[in-house]
Steps between C-alpha positions, in 0.01 A plus 500: 500500500759234583263327740242475222763321291589268790135412559449441128802269479385308805179410318687333213508122532841362591671842510739374767737323259549804271550711814771263618666505157494881502651518849780267395580717197486831686395519866270797560319667789159437346582139414618427853190671638286271285697197621439609859127541427497139376668393823251702707213326320612177667696340218843373599633404157478581131517204261662286771755765600464628861455877510769532768750335264391738222584793727842347568555442129421866433760610755764311298400672175773744393236727341309562823483870591577593861140613560370159389765320707384696807137417425576127462695499827202658678269230364737224610490616863 
């Protein structure tokens, strides 16, 4: 069911900015997975912000759960 939601969101024009805003408010496993899917599609930035720097920004967020921190660290390797 979650993958249906992900695929639906990915078909919305310019969904990347709201995704980034959501990740900044509350980093989540699904949000980081979607960010990684954007990166895997060949994009290297969202609205002028490099995806690698977004990952690093997330690691500095005091609200990041350990599971999300681990996921981000895997994607940075």
